[in-house]
C-alpha positions in Angstrom: 222.4 -130.2 9.8 225.2 -127.4 10.3 224.4 -123.9 10.4 226.0 -123.3 7.0 223.8 -126.2 5.4 220.7 -124.7 6.8 221.5 -121.2 5.6 222.6 -122.8 2.1 218.9 -124.5 1.9 217.1 -121.7 3.1 218.8 -119.4 0.1 218.0 -122.2 -2.1 214.3 -122.3 -1.1 214.2 -118.6 -1.4 215.2 -118.7 -5.2 212.3 -121.6 -5.9 209.5 -119.9 -7.9 206.5 -121.2 -6.1 203.3 -121.5 -8.4 200.1 -119.2 -7.6 198.1 -122.5 -7.8 200.2 -124.1 -5.2 199.8 -121.1 -3.0 195.9 -121.0 -3.6 195.9 -124.8 -2.6 197.6 -124.2 0.6 195.1 -121.7 1.7 192.4 -124.1 1.0 194.0 -126.8 3.2 194.9 -124.2 6.1 198.6 -124.3 5.7 200.3 -121.5 7.7 202.3 -119.0 5.9 206.0 -120.0 5.2 205.3 -123.8 5.3 206.1 -124.3 1.6 209.4 -122.3 2.2 209.9 -124.2 5.5 209.6 -127.8 3.4 211.7 -126.4 0.8 214.4 -125.3 3.3 214.3 -128.9 4.7 215.2 -130.4 1.5 211.8 -131.3 0.0 211.3 -130.8 -3.6 208.5 -129.0 -5.1 207.3 -132.2 -6.6 206.9 -133.8 -3.3 205.1 -130.7 -1.9 202.6 -131.0 -5.0 202.0 -134.6 -4.0 201.2 -133.5 -0.4 198.8 -130.9 -1.7 197.1 -133.3 -4.3 196.9 -135.8 -1.5 194.8 -133.4 0.7 197.5 -133.0 3.5 196.0 -130.3 5.7 197.9 -127.6 7.5 197.9 -129.4 11.0 199.5 -132.5 9.6 202.0 -130.5 7.4 203.1 -128.5 10.4 203.5 -131.6 12.4 205.5 -133.4 9.8 208.1 -130.5 9.4 208.4 -129.6 12.9 208.9 -133.2 14.1 211.1 -134.2 11.3 209.3 -137.6 11.1 209.5 -139.7 7.7 206.2 -139.7 6.0 204.9 -140.5 2.4 202.6 -137.9 1.0 199.5 -139.3 0.0 198.1 -138.8 -3.5 194.5 -140.1 -3.5 193.6 -139.0 -6.9 193.1 -142.4 -8.3 190.1 -142.6 -5.9 188.3 -139.9 -7.6 188.3 -141.0 -11.5 184.9 -140.6 -13.0 184.3 -144.1 -13.8 180.7 -145.8 -13.1 180.8 -147.0 -9.4 178.3 -149.1 -7.5 178.5 -151.8 -10.0 177.3 -155.3 -8.6 177.5 -158.0 -11.2 175.6 -161.0 -10.2 175.3 -164.4 -11.9 171.8 -164.7 -14.0 172.4 -168.3 -14.0 173.7 -170.0 -10.9 174.6 -173.0 -12.6 177.3 -171.2 -15.1 178.4 -169.0 -12.2 179.7 -165.4 -12.9 180.1 -165.3 -16.5 181.5 -162.4 -18.6 178.0 -162.0 -20.0 176.9 -160.8 -16.3 179.7 -158.2 -16.5 178.1 -156.4 -19.6 176.3 -153.9 -17.5 176.1 -150.1 -17.3 178.8 -148.4 -19.4 181.1 -151.3 -18.9 178.7 -153.3 -21.5 179.2 -150.8 -24.0 181.2 -151.9 -27.0 181.6 -149.1 -29.4 181.6 -149.4 -33.0 185.0 -147.8 -33.2 187.5 -148.1 -30.5 189.9 -145.1 -30.8 192.4 -145.8 -27.7 195.5 -147.3 -29.0 196.8 -148.6 -25.5 195.9 -151.6 -23.6 193.4 -150.0 -21.5 190.7 -152.0 -19.8 187.3 -150.9 -21.5 185.6 -148.7 -18.8 188.6 -147.8 -17.0 189.7 -143.8 -17.0 192.6 -143.2 -19.4 195.9 -141.7 -18.3 196.6 -138.6 -20.1 199.7 -139.8 -21.7 200.0 -143.6 -23.0 202.1 -145.3 -25.3 200.7 -146.5 -28.7 200.7 -150.5 -28.3 200.4 -151.3 -31.8 196.9 -152.4 -32.5 195.7 -152.0 -35.9 192.1 -153.3 -35.8 189.6 -150.6 -34.2 186.5 -151.2 -36.3 184.0 -153.5 -34.6 182.3 -154.7 -37.5 185.4 -156.2 -39.0 185.6 -158.7 -36.1 182.8 -158.6 -33.6 179.9 -161.2 -33.2 177.7 -160.9 -29.9 178.0 -164.8 -29.8 181.6 -164.5 -28.8 180.4 -163.8 -25.2 178.4 -167.2 -24.5 180.8 -169.1 -26.8 183.6 -168.3 -24.7 182.0 -169.8 -21.6 180.9 -172.9 -23.6 184.6 -173.3 -24.7 185.8 -173.0 -21.0 182.9 -175.4 -19.7 183.4 -177.9 -22.4 187.1 -178.2 -22.4 188.7 -181.7 -22.6 192.1 -183.2 -22.2 193.2 -185.5 -24.8 195.5 -187.4 -22.5 192.8 -188.5 -20.2 189.3 -188.1 -22.1 190.2 -190.5 -24.6 190.7 -194.3 -23.6 194.1 -194.8 -25.2 194.4 -198.1 -23.6 191.5 -199.4 -25.7 193.3 -199.3 -29.0 193.9 -202.8 -30.7 195.8 -203.4 -34.0 194.2 -202.6 -37.1 194.9 -204.1 -40.7 198.3 -202.4 -42.3 196.3 -200.7 -45.0 193.7 -199.2 -42.6 196.3 -198.1 -39.9 198.3 -196.5 -42.7 195.0 -194.7 -44.0 194.3 -193.5 -40.4 197.7 -192.1 -39.8 197.7 -190.3 -42.8 194.4 -188.5 -42.1 195.8 -187.9 -38.7 198.9 -186.3 -40.0 196.9 -184.0 -42.1 194.4 -182.8 -39.6 197.2 -182.4 -37.1 199.1 -180.1 -39.3 195.8 -178.2 -40.5 194.9 -177.6 -36.8 198.4 -176.2 -35.9 198.4 -173.9 -39.1 194.9 -172.4 -38.1 195.8 -171.8 -34.4 199.1 -170.1 -35.7 197.1 -168.0 -38.0 194.7 -166.9 -35.3 197.5 -166.4 -32.9 199.2 -163.9 -35.3 196.1 -161.9 -35.8 195.1 -161.6 -31.9 197.5 -158.9 -31.3 196.3 -156.6 -33.9 192.7 -156.6 -32.3 191.9 -153.7 -30.0 191.9 -154.4 -26.2 188.3 -152.6 -26.5 187.0 -155.7 -27.9 188.0 -157.9 -24.9 185.2 -160.6 -25.0 186.2 -161.3 -28.5 189.9 -161.7 -27.7 188.9 -164.0 -24.9 187.0 -166.1 -27.1 189.5 -166.3 -29.8 192.0 -167.3 -27.3 189.8 -170.5 -26.7 189.7 -171.3 -30.3 193.5 -171.1 -30.4 193.7 -173.5 -27.5 191.3 -175.8 -29.1 193.2 -176.0 -32.3 196.3 -176.7 -30.4 194.5 -179.6 -28.5 193.2 -181.0 -32.1 196.8 -181.0 -33.4 198.1 -182.7 -30.3 195.3 -185.4 -30.2 195.5 -186.2 -33.9 199.4 -186.6 -33.5 199.0 -188.9 -30.6 196.6 -191.0 -32.5 199.1 -191.4 -35.3 201.7 -192.5 -32.9 199.7 -194.6 -30.6 198.7 -197.9 -32.4 201.9 -199.0 -34.3 202.0 -196.5 -37.0 203.4 -193.2 -37.4 203.4 -190.1 -39.3 202.5 -189.9 -42.9 203.2 -187.7 -45.7 203.3 -184.0 -45.0 199.7 -182.3 -45.9 199.3 -180.3 -48.9 200.0 -176.4 -48.0 198.1 -174.6 -50.7 195.2 -173.7 -48.7 197.5 -173.0 -45.7 199.5 -170.6 -47.9 196.4 -168.5 -49.1 195.2 -168.3 -45.5 198.9 -166.9 -44.4 198.7 -164.5 -47.5 195.5 -162.8 -46.1 196.2 -159.1 -45.7 193.1 -158.2 -43.6 191.3 -160.1 -40.8 187.9 -160.3 -43.1 190.0 -162.0 -45.7 191.6 -164.4 -43.2 188.0 -165.0 -41.7 186.5 -165.7 -45.1 189.3 -168.2 -45.9 188.9 -170.0 -42.6 185.1 -169.8 -42.9 185.5 -172.2 -45.9 187.8 -174.5 -43.9 186.0 -174.7 -40.8 182.7 -175.5 -42.5 184.0 -178.3 -44.3 186.0 -179.7 -41.3 182.9 -179.5 -39.0 180.8 -181.4 -41.6 183.7 -184.0 -41.8 184.0 -184.4 -38.2 180.2 -184.7 -37.7 180.4 -187.8 -40.0 183.2 -189.2 -38.2 181.3 -192.4 -37.4 181.4 -193.2 -40.9 185.2 -193.6 -40.9 186.1 -194.0 -37.6 187.8 -197.4 -36.7 187.1 -197.6 -33.1 185.6 -195.9 -30.0 188.6 -193.7 -29.3 188.4 -192.4 -33.0 184.5 -191.8 -32.6 185.0 -190.0 -29.4 187.9 -187.9 -30.8 185.9 -186.7 -33.8 182.8 -186.1 -31.6 184.8 -184.0 -29.4 186.6 -181.9 -32.4 183.5 -181.4 -34.1 181.7 -179.8 -30.9 184.8 -177.3 -30.7 184.7 -176.6 -34.7 180.9 -175.8 -34.4 181.7 -172.9 -31.8 184.3 -171.6 -34.3 181.6 -172.0 -37.0 179.0 -170.3 -35.1 181.4 -167.3 -34.6 182.0 -167.3 -38.4 178.5 -167.1 -39.1 177.5 -164.3 -36.7 180.8 -162.4 -37.6 180.1 -162.3 -41.3 176.3 -161.5 -40.9 177.2 -158.8 -38.6 180.0 -157.3 -40.9 177.4 -157.4 -44.0 174.9 -155.6 -42.1 177.2 -152.9 -41.0 179.5 -152.7 -44.0 177.1 -153.8 -47.1 179.6 -152.5 -49.7 182.0 -155.2 -48.7 179.8 -157.9 -49.8 181.5 -158.6 -53.3 184.8 -158.3 -51.7 183.9 -161.4 -49.8 183.0 -163.4 -53.0 186.7 -163.0 -54.2 188.0 -164.4 -50.8 185.4 -167.3 -50.7 186.4 -168.1 -54.3 190.1 -168.3 -53.8 189.5 -170.6 -50.7 187.3 -172.8 -52.5 189.7 -173.1 -55.4 192.6 -174.0 -53.1 190.3 -176.3 -51.1 189.2 -178.2 -54.3 192.8 -178.5 -55.4 193.7 -180.2 -52.3 190.9 -182.5 -52.3 192.1 -184.1 -55.5 195.5 -184.7 -54.0 195.7 -188.5 -53.5 197.2 -188.1 -50.0 193.8 -186.2 -49.0 191.4 -188.4 -50.9 192.4 -191.6 -50.6 193.1 -192.5 -47.1 189.5 -191.3 -46.5 188.3 -193.4 -49.4 190.1 -196.5 -47.8 188.4 -195.9 -44.5 184.9 -195.3 -45.9 185.3 -198.5 -48.1 186.8 -200.5 -45.3 190.0 -201.6 -47.1 192.1 -200.7 -49.8 190.8 -203.4 -52.0 187.4 -201.5 -51.9 188.7 -198.1 -52.5 186.1 -198.0 -55.4 183.1 -198.2 -52.9 184.9 -195.8 -50.7 185.1 -193.5 -53.3 181.5 -193.4 -53.8 181.0 -192.6 -50.2 183.7 -190.0 -50.3 181.6 -188.1 -53.1 178.6 -188.3 -50.9 180.6 -186.8 -47.8 182.1 -184.0 -50.2 178.7 -183.3 -51.4 177.4 -182.9 -47.9 180.4 -180.8 -47.0 179.7 -178.4 -49.8 175.9 -178.3 -49.4 176.4 -177.3 -45.7 179.1 -174.8 -46.5 176.7 -173.3 -48.7 174.1 -173.2 -46.1 176.3 -171.8 -43.5 176.9 -169.0 -45.8 173.3 -168.6 -46.4 172.9 -168.4 -42.7 175.0 -165.5 -42.5 172.9 -163.7 -45.4 175.3 -164.3 -47.9 174.5 -166.2 -51.2 177.3 -168.1 -53.4 175.3 -168.4 -56.8 178.2 -170.8 -58.1 181.0 -172.5 -56.2 184.3 -172.4 -57.7 184.8 -174.9 -60.6 187.9 -176.8 -59.0 185.9 -177.3 -55.9 183.0 -178.7 -58.0 185.3 -180.8 -59.8 186.8 -182.4 -56.6 183.2 -183.1 -55.4 182.6 -185.2 -58.7 186.1 -186.8 -58.5 
């Protein structure tokens, strides 16, 4: 550096106003008088000097650095002193399950507040930055979305995951009579579409839920993945045995679900469908045509049971916390039941099942009798599931009642 440059920098340093807080801090750290000015004269900004002071650089190291002229990065170790809970040692309660997210619900890290106010993507339990961006979440009330069972259900979903490509014996399929294969493929087409739409609906609402309810978001992620796998597996069955896709499934129910304005409305509508489908697949042996289909229905029913468990616990929790919203739920259930009943009366929905239950298109009348029994079991179980959630439907929608008797 030339003499002229040195003088210019010294003059510039003399013009910089050094806050009193900085001067107090240099005294605490043992800086000699004039070291701040020397640092400024050497071209270091006041911001860099502040970093050194916050990082605890003592007078000796500051002087050696400035006199030696060696490059150094000032330390800022303030992140080491945030007031989060320290000394946590999460341990597996069940060695067979390993370290689960339930094992992490300890100390302050296990506290899930009734209202989560932070609008950023802060991890629950971490120390917030003073200034953050709003990430667009809209659901901050725990009572609307939460169910304690989502924590163990997540672990079960991860443990019970299956792969349609390898866990189903596709090579075991044998040709079926034309009418039976047609009925199977129509049923698979409908179920593939229903699973896809439901997964898309949950996916659309997942970004709305605050990051404070992390465990719930993890569980819903498994629901979305399960539904994608169901859609995939049903489509594979339609295309794997000399058949093909059938007529597009009715969209009345899907539309009313897509039109849901709030999470409780969506959850109530899907409660109806998930309950009905759980019972349907639980009775899969009655209309399965081979071992592959029996295995498929069994695996899907197991996944659907987790979804239903969440529905029941979430509704029960919400009604306990927000009892004034009970009548509102009746409106949603009634609307969903009406659309479900309308779709059950569509021939492309009812006739394939009647053919499969009867054994052939010639025995469709006997199949309809069995289908009425199955529909009644679906509705009875649905009402029982509502009762488990402390909700009583005194009368189901008339259209659904008509569909049961059809």
